[in-house]
Structure formats: structure tokens, C-alpha cells
C-alpha positions as CSV (number, residue, x, y, z in Angstrom):
1,M,-24.4,-51.5,-37.8
2,S,-24.0,-54.3,-34.9
3,E,-24.0,-53.2,-31.2
4,T,-20.6,-54.3,-30.6
5,T,-19.0,-51.7,-33.4
6,I,-21.3,-48.8,-31.9
7,T,-19.3,-49.7,-28.5
8,I,-16.2,-49.8,-30.0
9,K,-16.5,-46.5,-31.6
10,K,-17.5,-44.7,-28.5
11,E,-14.9,-46.1,-26.7
12,T,-12.4,-45.0,-29.1
13,L,-13.8,-41.8,-29.4
14,W,-13.7,-41.6,-25.7
15,M,-10.2,-42.4,-25.5
16,Y,-9.3,-39.8,-28.0
17,S,-11.1,-37.3,-26.5
18,T,-9.6,-37.9,-23.3
19,F,-6.1,-37.6,-25.2
20,I,-6.9,-34.0,-26.5
21,L,-8.0,-32.8,-22.6
22,A,-4.7,-34.3,-21.4
23,A,-2.5,-32.3,-24.0
24,I,-4.6,-29.0,-23.4
25,L,-3.9,-29.4,-19.7
26,I,-0.4,-30.4,-20.4
27,I,0.5,-27.3,-22.7
28,G,-1.1,-24.9,-20.3
29,A,1.0,-26.0,-17.3
30,V,4.2,-25.8,-19.8
31,V,3.1,-22.1,-20.8
32,Y,2.4,-21.0,-17.4
33,F,5.2,-22.2,-15.3
34,S,7.6,-21.4,-18.1
35,N,6.8,-17.6,-17.3
36,G,8.5,-15.3,-15.5
37,T,6.3,-12.7,-14.5
38,T,3.6,-12.0,-12.6
39,N,0.9,-9.5,-14.4
40,G,-1.0,-7.1,-12.2
41,N,-3.5,-6.3,-14.4
42,S,-5.4,-9.9,-14.7
43,G,-3.4,-12.2,-12.4
44,N,-2.1,-14.0,-15.0
45,V,1.7,-14.2,-16.0
46,N,3.5,-12.6,-18.5
47,T,6.6,-14.1,-20.3
48,G,9.7,-13.1,-19.3
49,T,11.1,-12.8,-22.5
50,Q,8.4,-10.5,-24.0
51,P,8.0,-7.2,-23.1
52,A,4.2,-6.7,-21.6
53,A,2.0,-4.5,-23.7
54,N,3.0,-1.1,-22.6
55,L,6.5,-1.8,-21.5
56,P,8.6,0.2,-24.6
57,A,9.9,-2.1,-27.2
58,Q,13.5,-3.3,-26.7
59,G,15.9,-0.3,-28.0
60,Q,13.4,2.2,-26.4
61,K,15.3,3.6,-23.5
62,V,13.2,5.1,-20.7
63,E,13.8,8.1,-18.6
64,V,13.4,7.0,-14.8
65,N,13.6,9.2,-12.0
66,L,15.0,7.6,-9.4
67,G,13.6,10.2,-6.6
68,D,14.7,9.3,-3.3
69,S,14.6,5.5,-3.6
70,P,16.8,3.2,-1.8
71,R,20.0,2.1,-3.8
72,E,23.6,0.2,-3.2
73,G,26.3,0.6,-5.2
74,N,28.3,3.5,-7.0
75,P,26.5,6.7,-7.5
76,N,28.7,7.8,-10.1
77,A,28.5,4.2,-12.0
78,K,28.1,4.1,-15.9
79,V,25.0,1.7,-15.4
80,T,22.3,2.4,-13.6
81,V,19.7,-0.6,-12.8
82,V,16.1,0.1,-11.6
83,E,14.0,-2.5,-10.3
84,F,10.3,-2.8,-9.6
85,T,9.3,-5.4,-7.2
86,D,6.6,-7.0,-5.2
87,Y,7.7,-8.7,-2.1
88,Q,5.5,-11.4,-2.2
89,C,5.9,-12.4,-6.0
90,P,7.6,-15.4,-6.7
91,F,9.2,-14.6,-9.5
92,C,10.8,-11.5,-7.6
93,G,12.0,-14.0,-4.8
94,R,13.2,-16.0,-8.2
95,H,15.3,-12.9,-9.3
96,Y,16.6,-12.4,-5.8
97,T,17.7,-15.6,-5.2
98,D,19.0,-16.8,-8.9
99,T,20.3,-13.5,-10.3
100,Y,20.7,-10.5,-8.1
101,L,23.0,-12.3,-5.2
102,Q,25.1,-12.2,-8.5
103,L,24.5,-9.0,-9.6
104,K,25.4,-7.7,-6.1
105,K,28.6,-9.9,-5.8
106,N,30.1,-9.0,-9.4
107,Y,28.8,-5.6,-10.3
108,I,27.3,-3.9,-7.0
109,D,29.8,-4.7,-4.3
110,T,32.8,-3.8,-7.1
111,G,31.3,-0.3,-7.7
112,K,30.6,-1.2,-11.1
113,I,26.4,-0.2,-11.4
114,L,24.2,1.4,-8.9
115,Y,21.1,-0.3,-8.3
116,V,18.0,1.3,-7.0
117,L,14.8,-0.4,-5.7
118,K,11.2,0.6,-6.5
119,D,8.2,-1.0,-5.0
120,Y,5.4,-2.4,-7.2
121,P,3.0,-4.8,-4.9
122,L,0.4,-6.2,-6.8
123,S,-2.1,-6.3,-4.0
124,Q,-5.1,-8.0,-5.6
125,I,-3.2,-11.3,-6.2
126,H,-0.6,-10.7,-3.3
127,P,-2.4,-9.2,-0.2
128,E,1.0,-9.0,2.1
129,A,3.1,-7.3,-0.7
130,Q,1.8,-3.9,0.3
131,K,2.5,-4.5,4.1
132,A,6.0,-5.6,3.2
133,A,6.9,-2.9,0.8
134,E,6.0,-0.5,4.0
135,A,7.9,-2.5,6.4
136,T,11.4,-1.9,4.4
137,R,10.7,1.7,4.4
138,C,9.6,1.7,8.3
139,V,13.2,0.1,8.7
140,R,14.9,2.8,6.5
141,D,13.2,5.5,8.4
142,Q,15.7,4.2,11.6
143,K,18.4,2.5,9.7
144,G,18.9,4.6,6.2
145,D,19.5,2.4,3.1
146,A,21.6,-0.1,4.8
147,G,18.6,-1.3,7.0
148,Y,16.1,-0.9,4.3
149,L,18.3,-3.4,2.3
150,A,18.8,-5.8,5.2
151,M,14.9,-5.9,5.6
152,H,14.6,-6.4,2.0
153,D,17.3,-9.4,2.1
154,K,15.2,-10.7,5.2
155,I,11.9,-10.7,3.4
156,F,13.1,-12.3,0.4
157,S,15.0,-14.9,2.6
158,N,11.8,-15.4,4.4
159,Q,9.2,-15.1,1.5
160,A,7.0,-18.2,2.5
161,S,6.6,-16.2,5.8
162,L,5.2,-13.1,4.7
163,S,3.2,-11.7,7.8
164,V,3.0,-8.4,9.5
165,D,3.8,-10.1,12.7
166,N,7.0,-11.6,11.2
167,E,7.8,-8.7,9.6
168,K,7.8,-6.9,13.0
169,K,9.6,-9.7,14.1
170,W,12.7,-9.3,11.3
171,A,12.9,-5.6,11.8
172,R,13.7,-6.5,15.4
173,E,16.5,-8.6,14.2
174,I,17.8,-6.1,12.4
175,G,18.1,-3.8,15.3
176,V,15.4,-1.2,14.6
177,N,13.0,0.3,17.9
178,G,10.3,-1.9,17.7
179,A,7.7,0.3,19.3
180,Q,8.3,3.0,16.8
181,F,8.8,0.5,14.0
182,D,5.3,-1.0,14.9
183,S,3.7,2.2,15.2
184,C,5.5,3.2,12.0
185,L,3.8,-0.1,10.1
186,D,0.3,-0.1,12.0
187,S,-0.4,3.4,11.3
188,G,0.3,3.4,7.3
189,K,2.6,5.8,7.5
190,H,4.4,4.9,4.1
191,T,1.4,3.4,2.3
192,K,0.6,6.2,0.1
193,D,4.2,6.5,-0.5
194,V,4.1,3.0,-2.0
195,Q,1.0,3.2,-3.9
196,D,2.2,6.6,-5.5
197,E,5.6,4.7,-6.7
198,Q,3.4,2.0,-8.1
199,A,1.4,4.5,-9.8
200,Y,4.5,5.9,-11.6
201,G,5.8,2.6,-12.9
202,A,3.0,2.5,-14.6
203,T,3.3,5.5,-16.1
204,L,6.7,3.9,-17.4
205,G,4.9,0.9,-19.0
206,V,5.5,-1.5,-15.9
207,Q,2.3,-4.0,-15.8
208,G,4.0,-6.9,-14.2
209,T,6.8,-7.4,-11.7
210,P,9.8,-8.0,-11.7
211,S,10.6,-5.6,-14.0
212,F,14.0,-3.5,-14.6
213,F,15.3,-0.7,-16.8
214,V,18.9,-0.8,-17.3
215,N,20.4,2.4,-18.2
216,G,16.7,3.2,-19.5
217,Q,16.4,0.1,-21.6
218,P,13.6,-2.2,-20.3
219,I,14.0,-5.7,-19.2
220,E,11.1,-7.6,-18.0
221,G,10.6,-10.8,-15.6
222,A,12.7,-13.1,-13.7
223,Q,15.6,-13.3,-16.5
224,P,18.7,-15.3,-16.2
225,Y,21.8,-13.6,-14.5
226,S,23.4,-13.6,-18.2
227,V,20.8,-11.0,-19.8
228,F,21.5,-8.6,-16.9
229,Q,25.3,-9.2,-17.7
230,Q,24.9,-8.6,-21.1
231,A,23.1,-5.5,-20.6
232,I,25.3,-4.1,-18.1
233,E,28.5,-4.9,-19.9
234,A,27.4,-2.9,-23.1
235,G,26.5,0.0,-20.7
236,L,30.3,-0.2,-19.5
């Protein structure tokens, strides 16, 4: 076999290897960015259309204890939506922008559903999430659920700028007593409350964010508005 033939075969083999490697990288990127839930166990993302390993299967309802969690909407509504959220989670931010605001307009503000918010900060991959959750609770101490929701909206509207300093600024914009808020946040008054709520979510099978229960029926991930609309209408 001539030296020319050997060289051509080596070049052909290198070309095929390059194509295969590129295909693997493209497939990996598509899988990563098409998913809709940040997973707290591994730092990876689970698909937004399949339940996590410990989440109850579709059709299996879960009894969720609402406790004293902040809420909005009609307390006597036929449908209750519970969201477990992480304020630094990009998919939670996407849910807020693409779905929550529509749910608020069409179902919450019209009194058709009760919407309940619970914390599930994935601190190992979202280092600002824990303090952000505590910040909403510190606002709630002074301004009740209305204040909590205002801080919730403020954080998600400025998610790329999350920091304790900014949370202190945003809280003042909402109208809280700044010194009291700073003392609450800096002292870690609500640290254990947030951690306990995350632990409770884990007992329900929650592993990633955002995760939801619509009348006890689990929905995982930043799903389109139509998915929630269908589940809500079925309950109504």
C-alpha cells in the first residue's frame, strides 16, 4: 500500500471522527436546552415533560399541606395550584414570564383558583436562592402576603441581578422599614423556615424546580400555559 493511500485513509478517518464528535455535541446541547426543570440532586436538568424519579406518576394525586404559605386568589376556589420555586432557577424565571403572569390574569385575579407559593432553593447550584427566599419572607413580616407577592415579582423581574444588596434596595422600593428588613435578612431569621419547606417538598417527591401540584396532581417543569390551563379547566 502506497504512502499516499495511507495518508488519505488517515485524513478520511479524522474527518469522520470530527463529524461524529460534532454530532454528539449538538445532540447534547439540544437535550440540555430543551429541558425545563433544574434538578437539585445532580445539578443537571430533567425534562419538563416527565416526572422526576420520586415524583408521583400522572394520575396519582398528592395531599399537599398548604400551611401558612403565602397565597393569592380565591381561598374557596375549586382549584388550588401549589408551586415550589427557586428564585435563581432560570426555568422558574421562565415560568414566571411565560406562564404565571397569564395564570394571574386569567385565573388568579378572576377568583377561579387559589395559587400558593412554597420555597425550594437549590443552594448547591443557585447560591443566591436561599437568601432571596428569606428576603420575600422578611417583606411578608411587614407587608403580609401582598408584600410577599410584590417582592416575588420584583425578584423574578430582576433575576439576573440577584444579591443581598439588591434585595435590600428592592424591599425599600416596596415600602418596608429598611432597618427592620436588614435585621431580618442579615440575622437569618427565616433560614430554617425556608430549609424546612424545601425538606417538606422533598417528602412529596419534589426534586427540581419549578414543580407544581394542581389539586394534588403533579406537574413538573416550566410547562407551557396550555398545560396548566388544561389541568385547571378539568378541575373547574
